[in-house]
N, C-alpha and C positions, 0 to 999 in steps of 0.2 A: 530414598533421599536422591539428591543431585549426584550423579556420577561425574566426578571431575578429574581431569588429568593435569596436574598443576604443572604451569610453565615453568621450565627449569633452564638454567644456563649453566654450562660446563665446558670444561676444555677437554678436547679428545687428544689421543696419543700424539697427534702431530702439532698440538698446540693451537689448533683453531677452536674458535667458540662455536659451539653447537647450541641451538636454541629448539628445545622439544616442542611439539605441537600441543596447543591447548584446546580440549575440547569440552563443552558444557551442554549436555542434554536435559531436556525437561523430564524429570520424573513423572510417574504416572498420576501422583497426586497433584503436582503442579499443572500437568495438562489437563487433570480434571478441575482444577481450580480456574482454568482459562474459560471454563463454561460459565462462570459465576461472576466475571469481570463486572465492575461498575463503570458508569460511563466515564468517570475521570480517568480510572485506569486503563481503560480501552482507548482513550484519546492519547494518553501518554505513550502506549505502546505503538498506537499508530504514527505518532510523531517520530518514536524510536526506529520504527520500520523504515520510514521515508528517509531519515537521516543516514542510517546505518547502509541503506541501499545505496545513496548517492556516494558514500564514502568508500563503499566497496567496489562501486563503478571507476572512481577515481583512482583508487588504488590499483585496480587491475590494468587501468591505462598506463600506470607508472611502471609497473612490473614488464608489461608488453614492450615499452619503450626502453628499458633497461635490456631485455632479452635481445631486441633489434640491435642495440649498439654493443652487445655482448659484453656488458658490464656485470660484475657480480650483484647478484640480488636476492640471494638465499633468506636473509632475515627479513627483507621487505615482504617476499612470497609469504614468509611465514605469518605475518601480521595480516596479510591478505587473505590467508586461509581462516584466520580467526573471525575477521570481519564478515566473511562468506558464512561460516558456521552460524555466527550469531544472528545474521539476517535470516537465515533458515529456521532458527528456533523461534524468533519473533513471529515469523510468518505461521509457524505450526500453531502457535498459541492463539493468533488473531483468527486462524481458520477454525479452530475448536471453538472459539467466542462466536462466531458467525453462524456455525452449524447448530449452536444451542439454541438460536433464537428463531421464531417463527418467520419474521420479517427476513432476516439474514437467509434463512433457507429458501424462501420464496425468491428472493432476489438472485441466489446462486442457481435456481432453476431456470433462469433466463439466460438464453443464449448472449455472450457477450459480457457476462458479469461473473468475475471469479471471486474467491473469498477474501482476498485481500481489498479489492476495491470496494465490495461489500462491507467489509469490517470497517474500513476508514468512514465510509458513509454513515453506518450506524453510530460510529464514535462521536461524530459531529453534530448530531441532531438529538436534543432531549426529547425522547419520544412521549414522556409524560406531559410535556407541554405542547406538543404537535398535535393537535386534534384533529386536523384536516390537511390534505395536500396543500392548499392555498398557503397555509403557514409556513410549510416547508418551502415553497417556493419563494416566498418572501424572505425568509431566513438565509436563502441561497442566492438572494440578489436576482431572483428571475422574475420579480414583480414590476411590470413596465410602470405602474403608478407610483412606485417607491422610488423618490429621488434623493440622492445624497447632495444635501445643500452645504455649501461653503461655510466652514467654521463649526460644523456638526460632526459628531461621530458617525461613522459609516454605519447605516441602517442594516447591514447584512454581513454575513460572515464570508470573507473572500475565500477561505481555503475550502469551504463547502461549495461555493461558486466554481472553483476550480475542478472540484471532485464531479460535479455536475457535468462539466464540460468533458472531462475524461470519460464519464459514463456515456455520454452522447457519442463521442467518438468511438467507444468500444461497439456500440450498436451501428454506427456507420460500417465499421469493419466487418460485420458479420451479416449485413443486410442480405446478402444472396444465400445465405445458409438456410437450410429446411429447418422450419420451427423456431426462427428467429422473429418472435411476435415484432419486438420494437424496431428491429432492423427494416422489417417489412412495412411498418408504420412510417418510418422515415422515408423509405423508397416511394411510398404511396403520396406522402404530403408533398415531396419534392417534385413529383410530377405533375401535383395540382398546381403548384406554384408556378412552376414552368409553363404550364399551359395558360395560366392567368396572365404571365408575362406576355405571352403570345397573342392573346385575345386583344 
C-alpha cells in the first residue's frame, strides 16, 4: 500500500511552528497499475505533470527570491518540496506507462525523446482511431490542406501540435549526436533547403 508520512503542524519548545515533510510514494501495485492506464487517465496525468511542473518552477523561483532577500521561507520551502515530490511521482507513473507500450518503447529508443515527452504524445492520440501517419499529422494541425475557417471549431488539437513542436525541437538539439536518426534527417533536409535557396 502507499507509504505516507502525514503532514503535521506542531509547536516546538521555542513556540515556533514546525511543519513536517510530507512524502507520498507509489506502491509497487500502483506502479504496476501505471502500465495499464487508459488514454483518459494517461491524459489527465500528463496534464497533472505539466501543471505541477509549472507550479514547482514558480514556487522554486519564489523560494530563491526570499533566500536572496534573506526573508524567512521555511514553510514555503516545505510546500515546494511537496510539489517537487509530487512531480517526480507523476513522472514515474508516466514513465512506466510509456515503457509498457510498443510505440512508447520505440519512441524512447530515438535520440531526443524521453519518457515524459513520449507519454504526453501517447496520451493525446487515440491510437485505435489513428490508422496511418497522415491522420496523426492532421489531428496535430500539420496537414497544410486543413484550414481553420472562421466561425468553425479548430480542426486539430492545439496541445498535440505544441507537443510535435517540442518533439521537433528535441531532434534539433541532438542533431549532432551519434545515432540521432531524426536529428540527422533534420540536418540533411536543412542543407537541401539551404542549397535550394542558393540555386
